[in-house]
N, CA, C and O of each residue as an XYZ file, in Angstrom:
436
protein
N       0.813     -1.189      0.000
C       0.000      0.000      0.000
C       0.858      1.254      0.000
O       2.080      1.194     -0.133
N       0.205      2.362      0.149
C       0.864      3.658      0.137
C       1.444      3.977      1.501
O       2.609      4.361      1.612
N       0.643      3.821      2.528
C       1.065      4.126      3.893
C       0.204      3.304      4.836
O      -0.796      2.708      4.435
N       0.615      3.283      6.100
C      -0.203      2.606      7.095
C      -0.573      3.604      8.183
O       0.213      4.485      8.534
N      -1.781      3.451      8.709
C      -2.264      4.295      9.792
C      -1.961      3.618     11.118
O      -2.087      2.402     11.254
N      -1.563      4.419     12.085
C      -1.280      3.908     13.429
C      -2.013      4.805     14.415
O      -1.703      5.989     14.541
N      -2.986      4.232     15.109
C      -3.850      5.009     15.982
C      -3.394      4.907     17.437
O      -4.133      4.453     18.311
N      -2.170      5.338     17.667
C      -1.636      5.421     19.016
C      -2.526      6.391     19.799
O      -2.774      7.498     19.322
N      -3.012      6.015     20.977
C      -3.936      6.893     21.704
C      -3.312      8.232     22.133
O      -4.034      9.184     22.427
N      -1.996      8.304     22.168
C      -1.329      9.555     22.538
C      -0.974     10.411     21.324
O      -1.021     11.640     21.383
N      -0.615      9.740     20.209
C      -0.139     10.486     19.036
C      -0.287      9.634     17.774
O       0.673      8.980     17.365
N      -1.472      9.626     17.148
C      -1.654      8.828     15.927
C      -0.811      9.380     14.777
O      -0.509     10.571     14.712
N      -0.443      8.467     13.874
C       0.431      8.872     12.771
C       0.229      7.992     11.550
O      -0.442      6.961     11.607
N       0.834      8.430     10.426
C       0.908      7.629      9.210
C       2.357      7.239      9.013
O       3.263      8.031      9.271
N       2.573      6.022      8.556
C       3.918      5.508      8.309
C       4.094      5.328      6.805
O       3.306      4.643      6.153
N       5.142      5.954      6.261
C       5.435      5.885      4.831
C       6.732      5.133      4.573
O       7.448      5.451      3.623
N       7.042      4.155      5.391
C       8.321      3.453      5.239
C       8.376      2.593      3.981
O       9.462      2.264      3.507
N       7.219      2.227      3.438
C       7.207      1.403      2.231
C       6.177      1.913      1.225
O       5.245      1.183      0.887
N       6.322      3.155      0.736
C       5.333      3.684     -0.204
C       5.473      3.057     -1.586
O       6.533      2.546     -1.945
N       4.399      3.103     -2.345
C       4.457      2.659     -3.729
C       5.429      3.549     -4.495
O       5.637      4.706     -4.129
N       6.024      3.011     -5.555
C       7.046      3.737     -6.300
C       6.554      5.084     -6.818
O       7.286      6.070     -6.733
N       5.325      5.154     -7.355
C       4.832      6.426     -7.892
C       4.591      7.436     -6.793
O       4.710      8.638     -7.031
N       4.247      6.975     -5.566
C       4.109      7.907     -4.448
C       5.485      8.440     -4.064
O       5.634      9.630     -3.784
N       6.463      7.588     -4.049
C       7.816      8.000     -3.677
C       8.296      9.117     -4.612
O       8.973     10.046     -4.171
N       7.950      9.029     -5.891
C       8.363     10.040     -6.863
C       7.680     11.377     -6.617
O       8.223     12.420     -6.982
N       6.494     11.369     -6.002
C       5.738     12.593     -5.737
C       6.157     13.252     -4.427
O       5.959     14.454     -4.248
N       6.731     12.482     -3.516
C       7.098     12.996     -2.199
C       8.265     13.972     -2.291
O       9.153     13.816     -3.129
N       8.254     14.976     -1.427
C       9.396     15.874     -1.313
C      10.602     15.065     -0.849
O      10.452     14.041     -0.181
N      11.787     15.523     -1.201
C      13.006     14.792     -0.848
C      13.133     14.571      0.653
O      13.659     13.549      1.093
N      12.649     15.536      1.442
C      12.759     15.437      2.895
C      11.501     14.862      3.553
O      11.316     14.999      4.763
N      10.631     14.215      2.756
C       9.387     13.658      3.306
C       9.726     12.631      4.386
O      10.483     11.696      4.125
N       9.183     12.790      5.587
C       9.532     11.873      6.677
C       8.854     10.510      6.536
O       7.842     10.376      5.848
N       9.409      9.535      7.176
C       8.811      8.197      7.185
C       7.543      8.196      8.029
O       6.596      7.472      7.722
N       7.515      8.993      9.078
C       6.370      9.051      9.978
C       5.862     10.494     10.040
O       6.628     11.421     10.304
N       4.552     10.671      9.792
C       3.930     11.989      9.928
C       2.768     11.867     10.921
O       1.988     10.916     10.878
N       2.679     12.845     11.803
C       1.723     12.791     12.902
C       0.470     13.606     12.617
O       0.533     14.677     12.013
N      -0.669     13.083     13.061
C      -1.927     13.813     12.954
C      -1.937     14.952     13.963
O      -1.446     14.816     15.084
N      -2.506     16.080     13.542
C      -2.725     17.226     14.414
C      -4.234     17.412     14.557
O      -5.012     16.952     13.722
N      -4.630     18.091     15.624
C      -6.049     18.413     15.844
C      -6.949     17.206     15.595
O      -7.993     17.319     14.952
N      -6.540     16.065     16.104
C      -7.277     14.834     15.826
C      -8.309     14.549     16.909
O      -8.213     15.027     18.040
N      -9.300     13.749     16.518
C     -10.352     13.346     17.441
C     -10.870     11.982     16.999
O     -10.927     11.688     15.805
N     -11.238     11.173     17.947
C     -11.857      9.891     17.628
C     -13.104      9.734     18.475
O     -13.053      9.859     19.698
N     -14.225      9.460     17.820
C     -15.490      9.236     18.498
C     -15.830      7.752     18.368
O     -16.254      7.315     17.298
N     -15.651      6.964     19.440
C     -15.911      5.522     19.335
C     -17.385      5.196     19.090
O     -17.693      4.164     18.494
N     -18.283      6.045     19.532
C     -19.711      5.774     19.325
C     -20.064      5.838     17.840
O     -20.770      4.969     17.330
N     -19.575      6.865     17.149
C     -19.867      6.990     15.716
C     -18.805      6.308     14.849
O     -18.975      6.185     13.636
N     -17.693      5.860     15.484
C     -16.580      5.195     14.801
C     -15.925      6.127     13.775
O     -15.533      5.692     12.692
N     -15.812      7.414     14.129
C     -15.249      8.409     13.214
C     -13.959      8.986     13.787
O     -13.901      9.410     14.941
N     -12.932      8.988     12.947
C     -11.658      9.634     13.262
C     -11.516     10.837     12.344
O     -11.754     10.736     11.141
N     -11.127     11.981     12.910
C     -10.818     13.161     12.114
C      -9.441     13.668     12.531
O      -9.039     13.517     13.685
N      -8.744     14.252     11.612
C      -7.429     14.802     11.921
C      -6.833     15.477     10.703
O      -7.342     15.363      9.588
N      -5.733     16.187     10.947
C      -5.044     16.916      9.882
C      -3.577     16.525      9.883
O      -3.000     16.206     10.922
N      -2.989     16.558      8.700
C      -1.541     16.393      8.578
C      -1.031     17.586      7.783
O      -1.407     17.800      6.630
N      -0.157     18.361      8.436
C       0.420     19.558      7.826
C       1.674     19.147      7.059
O       2.627     18.620      7.634
N       1.654     19.396      5.757
C       2.763     19.015      4.882
C       3.573     20.220      4.421
O       4.364     20.110      3.484
N       3.386     21.361      5.064
C       4.048     22.588      4.629
C       5.561     22.426      4.512
O       6.170     22.931      3.569
N       6.164     21.728      5.458
C       7.626     21.563      5.462
C       8.112     20.535      4.439
O       9.292     20.519      4.089
N       7.211     19.679      3.961
C       7.594     18.632      3.015
C       6.403     18.339      2.101
O       5.749     17.306      2.246
N       6.120     19.250      1.156
C       4.940     19.113      0.298
C       4.881     17.776     -0.435
O       5.899     17.165     -0.761
N       3.653     17.356     -0.676
C       3.395     16.162     -1.479
C       2.821     16.664     -2.793
O       1.627     16.946     -2.884
N       3.662     16.775     -3.807
C       3.223     17.400     -5.056
C       2.820     18.826     -4.757
O       3.625     19.606     -4.250
N       1.578     19.178     -5.066
C       1.050     20.514     -4.796
C       0.214     20.538     -3.519
O      -0.561     21.473     -3.318
N       0.350     19.547     -2.662
C      -0.481     19.447     -1.461
C       0.344     19.787     -0.216
O       1.442     19.270     -0.013
N      -0.225     20.680      0.615
C       0.479     21.085      1.837
C      -0.331     20.790      3.100
O       0.155     21.006      4.211
N      -1.557     20.302      2.939
C      -2.392     19.952      4.086
C      -3.348     18.846      3.676
O      -3.983     18.914      2.624
N      -3.442     17.818      4.525
C      -4.439     16.759      4.344
C      -5.389     16.810      5.534
O      -4.949     16.853      6.683
N      -6.686     16.805      5.260
C      -7.707     16.799      6.301
C      -8.501     15.502      6.163
O      -9.149     15.259      5.145
N      -8.440     14.679      7.201
C      -9.000     13.327      7.178
C     -10.346     13.249      7.890
O     -10.579     13.913      8.900
N     -11.218     12.421      7.335
C     -12.490     12.035      7.948
C     -12.639     10.546      7.628
O     -12.944     10.180      6.493
N     -12.424      9.694      8.625
C     -12.469      8.242      8.414
C     -13.612      7.636      9.220
O     -13.792      7.952     10.396
N     -14.378      6.765      8.578
C     -15.450      6.041      9.239
C     -15.060      4.566      9.259
O     -14.752      3.984      8.219
N     -15.075      3.967     10.449
C     -14.668      2.574     10.617
C     -15.867      1.645     10.673
O     -16.976      2.052     11.019
N     -15.620      0.376     10.322
C     -16.661     -0.639     10.448
C     -16.897     -0.934     11.934
O     -16.188     -0.417     12.798
N     -17.895     -1.765     12.215
C     -18.285     -2.051     13.599
C     -17.188     -2.727     14.416
O     -17.205     -2.663     15.645
N     -16.235     -3.374     13.746
C     -15.146     -4.034     14.472
C     -13.887     -3.171     14.542
O     -12.880     -3.588     15.114
N     -13.941     -1.982     13.969
C     -12.809     -1.046     13.927
C     -11.603     -1.621     13.185
O     -10.466     -1.226     13.444
N     -11.846     -2.543     12.272
C     -10.742     -3.170     11.545
C     -10.574     -2.643     10.119
O      -9.553     -2.899      9.480
N     -11.575     -1.906      9.616
C     -11.509     -1.377      8.248
C     -12.112      0.010      8.180
O     -13.042      0.335      8.918
N     -11.573      0.824      7.288
C     -12.158      2.123      6.995
C     -13.205      1.887      5.909
O     -12.883      1.373      4.838
N     -14.458      2.260      6.179
C     -15.542      1.974      5.248
C     -16.150      3.228      4.626
O     -17.060      3.133      3.802
N     -15.658      4.387      5.009
C     -16.177      5.619      4.442
C     -15.335      6.800      4.866
O     -14.432      6.684      5.695
N     -15.653      7.941      4.279
C     -14.929      9.156      4.604
C     -14.078      9.622      3.445
O     -14.202      9.128      2.325
N     -13.204     10.590      3.730
C     -12.381     11.159      2.670
C     -11.162     11.853      3.252
O     -11.050     12.061      4.461
N     -10.255     12.204      2.352
C      -9.110     13.050      2.669
C      -9.198     14.249      1.732
O      -9.138     14.094      0.512
N      -9.339     15.433      2.299
C      -9.291     16.652      1.504
C      -7.846     17.112      1.467
O      -7.201     17.234      2.508
N      -7.337     17.368      0.271
C      -5.940     17.751      0.075
C      -5.907     19.198     -0.389
O      -6.511     19.545     -1.404
N      -5.199     20.043      0.358
C      -5.190     21.476      0.092
C      -3.873     21.929     -0.515
O      -2.801     21.460     -0.134
N      -3.975     22.849     -1.466
C      -2.824     23.483     -2.119
C      -2.332     24.639     -1.245
O      -3.022     25.048     -0.311
N      -1.146     25.164     -1.544
C      -0.619     26.280     -0.757
C      -1.536     27.506     -0.694
O      -1.509     28.239      0.294
N      -2.344     27.739     -1.732
C      -3.233     28.903     -1.730
C      -4.537     28.651     -0.975
O      -5.404     29.524     -0.944
N      -4.690     27.470     -0.366
C      -5.884     27.145      0.407
C      -6.984     26.484     -0.387
O      -7.999     26.084      0.183
N      -6.808     26.359     -1.691
C      -7.823     25.689     -2.508
C      -7.692     24.172     -2.355
O      -6.636     23.660     -1.985
N      -8.777     23.472     -2.643
C      -8.750     22.011     -2.585
C      -8.071     21.492     -3.848
O      -8.550     21.708     -4.962
N      -6.952     20.806     -3.657
C      -6.196     20.249     -4.781
C      -6.740     18.890     -5.192
O      -6.648     18.510     -6.359
N      -7.313     18.147     -4.230
C      -7.808     16.796     -4.519
C      -8.690     16.353     -3.359
O      -8.587     16.868     -2.246
N      -9.554     15.391     -3.641
C     -10.323     14.718     -2.599
C     -10.212     13.231     -2.861
O     -10.554     12.753     -3.943
N      -9.735     12.506     -1.873
C      -9.607     11.051     -1.974
C     -10.642     10.431     -1.049
O     -10.660     10.703      0.151
N     -11.501      9.597     -1.618
C     -12.569      8.986     -0.834
C     -12.189      7.574     -0.392
O     -11.567      6.815     -1.135
N     -12.574      7.253      0.818
C     -12.452      5.883      1.303
C     -13.737      5.164      0.927
O     -14.834      5.696      1.096
N     -13.588      3.956      0.418
C     -14.751      3.138      0.100
C     -14.543      1.764      0.732
O     -13.405      1.335      0.925
N     -15.642      1.072      1.056
C     -15.485     -0.280      1.604
C     -14.716     -1.180      0.640
O     -14.750     -0.976     -0.574
N     -14.032     -2.168      1.184
C     -13.313     -3.118      0.334
C     -14.277     -3.734     -0.668
O     -15.463     -3.902     -0.385
N     -13.760     -4.064     -1.825
C     -14.519     -4.698     -2.918
C     -15.478     -3.742     -3.611
O     -16.326     -4.188     -4.383
N     -15.370     -2.433     -3.359
C     -16.162     -1.459     -4.094
C     -15.212     -0.593     -4.893
O     -14.073     -0.369     -4.484
N     -15.670     -0.114     -6.014
C     -14.854      0.747     -6.852
C     -15.388      2.174     -6.813
O     -16.590      2.399     -6.674
N     -14.491      3.114     -6.935
C     -14.890      4.510     -7.045
C     -14.947      4.834     -8.538
O     -13.990      4.598     -9.274
N     -16.071      5.372     -8.963
C     -16.253      5.710    -10.361
C     -16.133      7.216    -10.545
O     -16.587      7.989     -9.701
N     -15.526      7.624    -11.640
C     -15.434      9.040    -11.974
C     -16.594      9.477    -12.854
O     -16.628     10.621    -13.307
N     -17.529      8.596    -13.097
C     -18.667      8.922    -13.975
C     -19.644      9.834    -13.291
O     -20.657     10.209    -13.881
């Protein structure tokens, strides 16, 4: 995969120690292996995690901020909904990546 999520109760983070080759080409040269969520929250009742990752110091292509909204299944073992909003330096949305349940495809139609 691209990265792995680690929901440490003190400091959740993403691990990029084994990114796909095309992701590696998009990463800034100083992109860290571990990036930490800021302003994060987890609501176990609704199974929703929200958080931000500031990429200002190590941009990912034209993206300097990722804002996450993840919805977990009832066993908390899979992300079944939500999205990542990716912001450009000027504050505009550069991309939106949606989470979908396994075995479903995202269509651009």
